[in-house]
Structures are given as structure tokens and as C-alpha cells.
C-alpha positions as CSV (number, residue, x, y, z in Angstrom):
1,M,0.0,0.0,0.0
2,P,1.6,3.4,-1.0
3,E,2.4,5.8,1.8
4,A,-0.3,8.3,2.4
5,T,0.1,11.9,1.4
6,P,-1.6,14.9,3.0
7,T,-4.4,14.8,0.4
8,Q,-5.2,11.1,1.1
9,I,-5.9,11.5,4.8
10,T,-8.7,13.5,6.3
11,V,-9.2,13.7,10.0
12,P,-12.8,14.2,11.1
13,F,-13.5,16.1,14.2
14,K,-14.5,13.3,16.7
15,A,-14.8,12.9,20.4
16,V,-12.2,10.6,22.0
17,S,-14.9,7.9,22.5
18,D,-15.3,7.8,18.7
19,Y,-11.6,7.1,18.0
20,P,-11.4,3.9,15.9
21,I,-10.4,0.9,18.0
22,P,-7.2,-0.8,16.9
23,L,-7.8,-4.5,16.3
24,K,-6.1,-7.0,18.6
25,E,-5.9,-9.5,15.8
26,N,-3.8,-7.0,13.9
27,G,-1.2,-7.1,16.7
28,L,-2.5,-3.8,18.2
29,I,-3.6,-2.8,21.7
30,E,-7.3,-2.0,22.0
31,E,-7.1,-0.3,25.4
32,Y,-4.3,2.1,24.6
33,L,-6.4,5.1,25.7
34,S,-6.7,3.7,29.2
35,E,-3.0,2.9,29.8
36,S,-3.1,-0.8,28.7
37,H,-3.4,-2.2,32.2
38,S,-4.0,-5.7,31.0
39,Y,-0.2,-5.6,30.4
40,D,0.7,-4.6,33.9
41,I,3.7,-6.4,35.4
42,P,2.5,-9.2,37.7
43,E,2.7,-8.6,41.4
44,K,4.6,-11.9,41.7
45,T,7.4,-10.4,39.6
46,L,7.4,-7.1,41.5
47,N,7.3,-8.8,44.9
48,N,9.9,-11.4,44.2
49,E,12.6,-10.8,41.5
50,V,12.2,-7.0,41.3
51,A,12.2,-6.6,45.1
52,E,15.3,-8.7,45.4
53,L,17.1,-6.6,42.8
54,I,16.1,-3.3,44.5
55,A,17.2,-4.7,47.9
56,K,20.6,-5.7,46.5
57,L,21.1,-2.1,45.1
58,E,20.1,-0.4,48.3
59,S,22.3,-2.7,50.4
60,K,25.5,-1.4,48.8
61,P,27.5,0.7,51.3
62,T,27.8,3.6,48.9
63,F,24.2,3.7,47.8
64,N,22.8,7.2,47.8
65,P,19.2,7.8,46.6
66,D,20.0,11.5,46.1
67,L,23.1,10.9,44.0
68,K,23.6,13.7,41.4
69,F,25.1,12.9,38.0
70,D,28.6,14.1,37.5
71,P,30.1,13.5,34.0
72,S,33.7,13.6,35.4
73,K,32.8,10.9,37.9
74,H,30.2,8.7,36.2
75,L,31.4,8.7,32.5
76,V,34.4,6.5,31.8
77,F,34.6,7.1,28.1
78,K,38.0,8.1,26.8
79,N,38.9,9.7,23.4
80,E,41.0,6.7,22.6
81,Y,37.9,4.6,22.3
82,Y,37.0,6.3,19.1
83,E,40.0,4.5,17.6
84,T,39.8,1.2,19.5
85,T,36.1,0.6,19.2
86,T,35.0,-1.6,16.2
87,T,32.5,0.2,14.1
88,R,30.6,-1.0,11.0
89,T,29.3,0.9,8.0
90,L,26.2,0.0,6.1
91,E,28.3,-1.3,3.2
92,Q,30.3,-3.5,5.6
93,L,27.1,-5.1,6.8
94,G,26.1,-5.7,3.2
95,I,23.2,-3.2,3.3
96,K,22.7,-1.5,0.0
97,K,19.0,-0.6,0.2
98,T,17.2,0.9,3.2
99,R,13.6,1.8,4.0
100,T,14.5,5.5,4.4
101,K,17.5,7.5,3.5
102,P,20.3,7.1,6.0
103,V,21.6,10.2,7.7
104,S,25.2,8.9,7.5
105,N,27.1,5.7,6.5
106,F,27.5,4.7,10.1
107,A,25.7,1.5,10.9
108,A,26.8,0.3,14.4
109,A,29.5,0.5,17.0
110,H,30.5,-2.5,19.1
111,P,30.2,-2.1,22.9
112,F,32.4,0.5,24.4
113,P,32.9,1.6,28.1
114,L,30.6,4.4,29.1
115,L,29.2,4.3,32.7
116,T,30.7,3.5,36.1
117,Q,29.0,0.8,38.2
118,E,27.7,3.5,40.5
119,A,26.0,5.2,37.6
120,V,24.6,1.9,36.4
121,D,23.2,1.1,39.8
122,M,21.5,4.5,40.0
123,V,19.8,4.1,36.6
124,L,18.6,0.7,37.7
125,W,17.3,1.9,41.0
126,E,15.5,4.9,39.6
127,S,13.8,2.8,37.0
128,L,12.9,-0.5,38.8
129,R,11.3,0.8,42.0
130,P,7.9,-0.9,42.3
131,E,6.0,2.5,42.3
132,V,7.7,3.4,39.0
133,L,7.1,0.0,37.4
134,R,3.4,0.0,38.4
135,K,2.9,3.3,36.6
136,Y,5.3,3.2,33.7
137,G,6.2,-0.5,33.3
138,R,4.3,-3.0,31.1
139,L,4.6,-6.5,29.6
140,P,5.5,-6.5,25.9
141,N,2.8,-6.7,23.3
142,L,4.8,-8.3,20.5
143,S,7.8,-10.3,21.5
144,K,8.9,-13.9,21.3
145,N,8.7,-16.4,24.2
146,A,8.0,-13.6,26.7
147,T,7.1,-14.5,30.3
148,R,6.1,-12.6,33.4
149,L,9.8,-11.7,33.7
150,D,10.0,-9.8,30.5
151,F,8.8,-6.3,30.5
152,H,9.5,-2.7,29.4
153,V,9.5,0.6,31.3
154,G,9.6,4.1,29.8
155,G,8.2,7.6,30.0
156,H,9.3,7.9,33.6
157,T,12.6,9.7,33.3
158,K,11.1,13.2,33.4
159,F,9.1,12.5,36.6
160,A,11.0,9.9,38.6
161,A,14.6,9.6,37.5
162,P,16.6,12.9,37.8
163,F,20.0,11.2,37.7
164,T,19.1,9.3,34.6
165,R,17.6,12.3,32.9
166,A,20.8,14.4,33.6
167,M,23.0,11.6,32.3
168,Y,21.3,11.0,29.0
169,N,20.8,14.7,28.3
170,S,24.4,15.6,29.1
171,P,26.3,17.3,26.3
172,E,29.2,14.8,26.9
173,V,27.0,11.8,25.9
174,A,25.6,13.7,22.9
175,A,29.2,14.5,21.8
176,I,30.2,10.8,21.9
177,V,27.2,9.8,19.8
178,S,27.9,12.6,17.3
179,K,31.6,11.7,16.9
180,F,30.8,8.0,16.2
181,T,27.9,8.7,13.8
182,G,29.5,11.7,11.9
183,V,26.5,14.0,12.4
184,D,25.4,16.3,15.2
185,V,22.7,14.7,17.4
186,S,20.6,15.5,20.4
187,T,18.1,13.5,22.5
188,I,14.5,13.7,21.5
189,H,11.8,13.6,24.2
190,N,11.1,12.1,27.6
191,S,9.4,8.9,26.3
192,T,12.6,8.0,24.4
193,L,14.9,8.6,27.4
194,N,16.0,5.4,29.1
195,H,13.2,3.2,27.8
196,M,14.3,-0.2,29.2
197,N,14.1,-3.7,27.9
198,I,14.1,-6.1,30.8
199,S,14.4,-9.9,31.2
200,L,14.9,-11.1,34.8
201,A,16.1,-14.4,36.1
202,S,13.4,-16.4,37.7
203,S,13.6,-17.2,41.5
204,D,10.7,-19.6,41.2
205,P,12.0,-23.2,41.6
206,N,9.4,-24.7,39.3
207,E,10.2,-22.2,36.5
208,M,13.9,-22.7,37.0
209,K,13.5,-26.4,36.3
210,E,12.5,-25.5,32.7
211,I,15.7,-23.6,32.0
212,P,19.0,-25.4,31.2
213,S,21.6,-24.9,33.9
214,E,24.6,-26.9,32.5
215,K,27.0,-25.0,30.4
216,K,26.9,-27.6,27.6
217,D,23.1,-27.5,27.4
218,L,23.1,-23.7,27.4
219,L,25.6,-23.6,24.5
220,T,23.6,-26.2,22.6
221,A,20.5,-24.0,23.0
222,Y,22.4,-21.0,22.0
223,D,23.8,-22.7,18.9
224,A,20.4,-23.8,17.9
225,Q,19.3,-20.2,17.6
226,A,22.1,-19.5,15.1
227,S,20.0,-20.9,12.2
228,K,16.9,-18.9,13.2
229,K,15.6,-15.8,11.4
230,G,15.5,-12.6,13.4
231,H,11.7,-12.8,14.0
232,E,12.1,-16.3,15.4
233,L,14.5,-15.4,18.2
234,P,13.3,-15.3,21.8
235,S,13.3,-11.6,22.6
236,T,12.1,-8.9,24.9
237,L,11.6,-6.7,21.9
238,G,11.0,-8.5,18.6
239,L,12.5,-7.9,15.2
240,H,12.0,-4.2,14.4
241,Y,13.3,-0.9,13.1
242,D,13.6,1.9,15.6
243,S,11.4,5.0,15.3
244,V,14.4,7.2,16.2
245,T,17.4,7.9,14.1
246,F,20.1,6.5,16.4
247,A,19.8,4.3,19.5
248,L,22.3,4.2,22.3
249,V,21.9,0.8,24.1
250,I,23.6,0.5,27.5
251,M,23.9,-2.9,29.2
252,L,22.8,-2.3,32.8
253,D,22.7,-5.9,34.0
254,L,23.7,-9.2,32.5
255,G,23.9,-12.1,35.0
256,E,27.3,-13.6,35.6
257,G,27.8,-16.5,33.2
258,A,24.9,-15.4,31.1
259,V,24.6,-17.1,27.7
260,G,23.0,-14.9,25.0
261,G,21.3,-11.6,25.5
262,E,23.1,-9.6,22.8
263,T,21.6,-7.1,20.4
264,G,21.1,-8.9,17.1
265,I,21.5,-6.9,13.8
266,I,20.1,-8.2,10.5
267,T,22.8,-8.0,7.9
268,G,22.4,-7.5,4.1
269,D,22.3,-11.3,3.5
270,D,19.4,-11.6,6.0
271,R,21.6,-13.2,8.7
272,V,21.6,-12.3,12.4
273,F,24.8,-10.6,13.6
274,R,25.0,-10.6,17.4
275,V,26.9,-7.6,18.7
276,P,29.6,-9.4,20.7
277,D,30.7,-9.2,24.3
278,P,28.2,-6.8,26.0
279,K,29.5,-5.8,29.4
280,I,27.8,-3.9,32.2
281,G,28.2,-0.2,31.7
282,Y,29.2,-0.6,28.1
283,A,27.1,1.0,25.3
284,T,26.3,-0.2,21.8
285,L,25.3,2.4,19.1
286,I,23.2,1.7,16.0
287,Q,21.5,3.7,13.3
288,G,18.3,2.0,14.3
289,M,16.1,3.8,11.7
290,V,17.6,1.8,8.9
291,L,18.9,-1.4,10.7
292,R,16.5,-4.2,11.5
293,H,17.5,-5.6,14.9
294,V,16.2,-7.6,17.9
295,A,16.8,-7.5,21.7
296,T,17.5,-11.2,22.3
297,K,16.8,-12.9,25.6
298,P,19.5,-15.0,27.4
299,V,19.0,-18.7,27.0
300,S,20.3,-19.0,30.6
301,N,18.4,-18.0,33.7
302,S,20.0,-14.6,33.8
303,N,19.1,-10.9,34.2
304,R,19.4,-9.0,31.0
305,I,18.5,-5.2,31.3
306,T,19.3,-2.5,28.8
307,G,18.6,1.2,28.9
308,V,18.0,2.7,25.5
309,T,18.0,6.4,24.4
310,G,17.0,7.8,21.0
311,F,18.9,10.5,19.3
312,K,17.9,12.7,16.3
313,T,19.9,14.8,14.0
314,C,20.4,18.4,14.8
315,G,22.8,21.2,13.8
316,P,23.2,24.8,12.8
317,G,20.5,24.6,10.2
318,M,18.0,23.1,12.7
319,E,17.5,20.2,10.4
320,L,14.2,18.4,10.4
321,D,14.8,14.8,11.5
322,N,13.4,11.5,10.2
323,C,11.9,10.2,13.5
324,R,8.6,8.3,13.5
325,I,6.3,6.6,15.9
326,T,5.7,3.3,14.0
327,S,7.2,1.0,16.7
328,Q,6.6,3.3,19.7
329,K,3.0,4.5,19.6
330,P,0.6,3.4,22.4
331,S,-1.4,0.9,20.3
332,V,1.8,-0.9,19.6
333,L,3.9,-0.6,22.7
334,P,2.1,-1.0,26.1
335,R,4.6,1.0,28.0
336,A,3.8,4.1,25.9
337,I,1.2,5.8,28.1
338,H,-1.1,7.6,25.8
339,N,-1.3,11.1,27.4
340,I,2.4,11.1,28.3
341,F,3.7,9.8,25.0
342,Y,1.8,12.1,22.7
343,S,2.4,15.2,24.9
344,D,6.1,14.3,24.7
345,W,5.9,13.7,20.9
346,F,4.2,16.8,19.9
347,D,6.1,19.1,22.3
348,Y,9.3,17.8,20.6
349,R,7.9,18.1,17.0
350,F,6.6,21.6,17.5
351,E,9.8,22.8,19.3
352,T,11.9,21.4,16.4
353,L,9.6,23.0,13.8
354,S,9.7,26.3,15.7
355,K,13.5,26.4,15.7
356,H,13.6,25.5,12.0
357,L,11.1,28.3,11.2
358,D,13.2,30.8,13.2
359,Y,16.3,29.7,11.3
360,Q,14.7,30.0,7.9
361,R,13.3,33.5,8.8
362,K,16.8,34.6,9.7
363,Q,18.2,33.2,6.5
364,I,15.6,35.1,4.4
365,M,16.4,38.5,6.0
366,E,20.2,37.9,5.9
367,K,20.0,37.2,2.2
368,F,17.7,40.2,1.6
369,E,20.1,42.5,3.5
370,K,23.0,41.3,1.4
371,G,21.0,42.1,-1.8
372,E,20.7,38.5,-2.9
373,Q,18.1,37.4,-5.4
374,F,15.2,35.6,-3.7
375,D,15.2,31.9,-4.7
376,Q,11.6,30.8,-5.1
377,L,12.4,27.2,-6.0
378,A,14.7,26.8,-3.0
379,M,11.9,28.2,-0.7
380,I,9.4,25.8,-2.2
381,E,11.6,22.9,-1.1
382,V,12.0,24.4,2.4
383,C,8.2,24.7,2.7
384,K,7.7,21.1,1.4
385,N,10.1,19.8,3.9
386,M,8.3,21.5,6.7
387,E,4.9,20.4,5.4
388,K,6.2,16.8,5.3
389,F,7.6,17.1,8.8
390,L,4.2,18.3,10.1
391,F,2.3,15.6,8.2
392,D,4.7,12.9,9.5
393,S,3.9,14.1,13.0
394,Y,0.3,13.0,12.8
395,K,0.0,10.5,10.0
396,E,0.5,7.5,12.2
397,L,-1.9,8.5,15.0
398,E,-4.4,5.8,16.0
399,A,-7.2,8.3,15.0
400,V,-6.3,7.9,11.4
401,H,-3.9,4.9,10.9
402,N,-4.1,1.4,12.4
403,P,-2.4,-1.0,10.0
404,P,-1.4,-4.5,11.1
405,F,1.7,-4.6,13.3
406,P,4.5,-5.5,12.7
407,P,4.6,-3.9,9.2
408,I,5.7,-6.0,6.3
409,E,8.9,-4.1,6.1
410,F,10.1,-5.5,9.4
411,K,10.5,-8.9,7.8
412,T,11.4,-7.7,4.3
413,P,15.0,-8.3,3.2
414,Y,16.8,-5.1,2.5
415,D,17.3,-5.8,-1.2
416,Q,13.5,-6.3,-1.6
417,L,12.6,-2.9,0.0
418,P,10.8,-0.4,-2.3
419,N,12.6,2.7,-3.5
420,L,13.3,5.3,-0.9
421,E,10.4,7.5,0.0
């Protein structure tokens, strides 16, 4: 089905009660307007595994619930890591066609040191407290082999995680991402700050019996996954494209002796490349808008917790970015609380457009004062880009667009993708 244009969508004025209901059989969440509480994290998980993890964090002698983020203390990244970190370009991964135009040739960076253990502990503590998880945490909608121990949390950073908010919004982190990717970037909005993919080790003896414990059995199970397609892999977040330009994925917990749990990237020959050797406090970086990938679950009975932040392009021209809501909107992702998510989304879109308008206004008057000829054709392109940015802001809202999820493109090999939009 061709992508809609502004003339193909009309939005009638309707009351909220008249919004079309996304269909569950299409992989969508019918109760997205009322915060998707059928996906609430079970009390058993909160009272057992989560409570045990929180108690462990709070029992550390240096634990401080009022800890303030200090980049000189909590970031361990060194300039030499730009040279020592393995990076991949799209060509090196065999990707010649993408679903949308890449913003650079950067594809991915292997894990590099970023956070101290103290910083990791604070991010975990701010995010996994039961009161935070009850409000902002949800079980996944579309994943593979998910259990009560696999869930997401997001949208909480603005309200309940000051240390985490300061860390992800720090200019030092943005500078690292910009240097690796080759473009200026910035964080986007609250709902994309530290959204977490969580798989916990079970403490239930009956559940533990179902999970291999011997190393040889774990390796056999892990090897059996090697022949699987990306959409077949057990995962906390199934095969997908990101709706943000770049994703910074920080490993916050990976149980000792864990087998599996890497980020899996789909390469140009449709194989799964597992980003190797994730360590606690290390970060992986990908151009997730054009790379299909999957957050795999460990085959062992191990914690696997990652914190993810989205970045968009920015710069002196206040460029309009390519971010979407395809895989993030509330009818797709239960942790995306309707009122929080869309307030975040449109605040960011309007702020971006406002800055872009101010920049274009200044450009117009500077050229006028220099006596330059007004370029009508160039201004038409400027206006078309702004028109598209505004249209892209609402074209995927549930009020107008509820296609089956996941989209066909999530399983389509790169070389079979249609021409760029």
C-alpha cells in the first residue's frame, strides 16, 4: 500500500470515544487510551525478582538515593575509544537498500565503556522501584517467548529519574554519539529517554527447572538459535526498526555466566549478527532507523537489562529529522502511556519545527540585506520539507492509521525494499 500523502488522509472532528479501535488480531492494543493495564507487570514479579534486585542495590555501602550525575565521575569514556572501538558501515554489513534515506554511512559500534558501576546502579534503582514499574512498566505486546519476567519501562525519566535524565541529556553523551555517527545529534523527548528492555532471572524453583543450567546445554540451546531468522529469536523486543534515528543501548545488567542476551542486527544477507561481548556499563550504538534488529533474551536463567535512548539529527540549520512513531505508539507498545507519550511527541515536534522556522526566517532576511536574489524554487523545497515534517507528526496516530503490526517491512529483506520515500 503506498504511503499516504496529506491529500489522502482527512481527520474528522470526533470525540475521544469515537476514535477507531485498533484490532487485537492485527497485533494492536485495543485499550491504549486507558493505559493498557491488562499488560501490567504481575505482582509476583514485583514482589519477588524486582524486590530482590532493589534490595541488592540499596544494600550497597555507597548507595545514595539523592546521587547527582557528575560526568567527570560517572562517565568512563576516553577519546582513545574512538580508535579502539570496532564500528561498522552499512556497506560493511552488506546493506545497499534501506527503508528510508540514512543520515550517514555509520551502521553500528561494538560495545564501548561508558558508565561506572555507581551510575549503572543508580539508573537501575530509579527505574525499577515498584512504584515506578506500576505506573510506567508494562509487559510486551509483540515479542517472542516472553514470560512474566520480560517487560518494558519508559516515560518515567522526566518524573521519577533525575540522575538518569541528567546523564542521558548531558552534552558529553551527545558529543560521543555525534563523533561516532558523523552527524550532530541530540536527545528527543522524555518517552525515548532510558526506555528499558528487561528480562529477569526467575527465582521460582518450578520455573527454574524448565531452563537449562549446565553450560553444555546452554551452549547447545544458543547454537540452535544461530540458524533462526530474526523474527524467530526469543526476545524482549521482537525484530523491528527503531522509530528514532540512532539508538544508544547501554547494558545495565547481565547475569554472571549469562549465555545470550546480545543485540542482534540483521545484515544484508538476512543473517543475524550478534553484537559481541556486551559488558555492564558498556554501550552499543546503531542507526536503528535503517537497521533491523532484535533484543535477544539470554538462554540462561539470567538478568538482561538494557537502557536505550534515542537521538535525532540536529545542527546549525536546525535540520528536520526523520523520526517516526511506528514502533513506539501506544497501540503498539504498552509502556507508551497515551497522554504522556503524545504530549512528549508533539512538544518535541513543535519545538523542532519552531526552531527550524526561526532559522529560515533569519536566512531570508540575511540574504535580503545582502541584496541577494530571492530563490523561489529553494523556498518551495523548504516549505515542502516543513509540510512533510508536520504531516509525518500525525499521519501514524491511531485516530487515522491502524495498519497491522508489525509492518511487512520489518520482515522484508533489505534488497527487496521499495525505493526510498
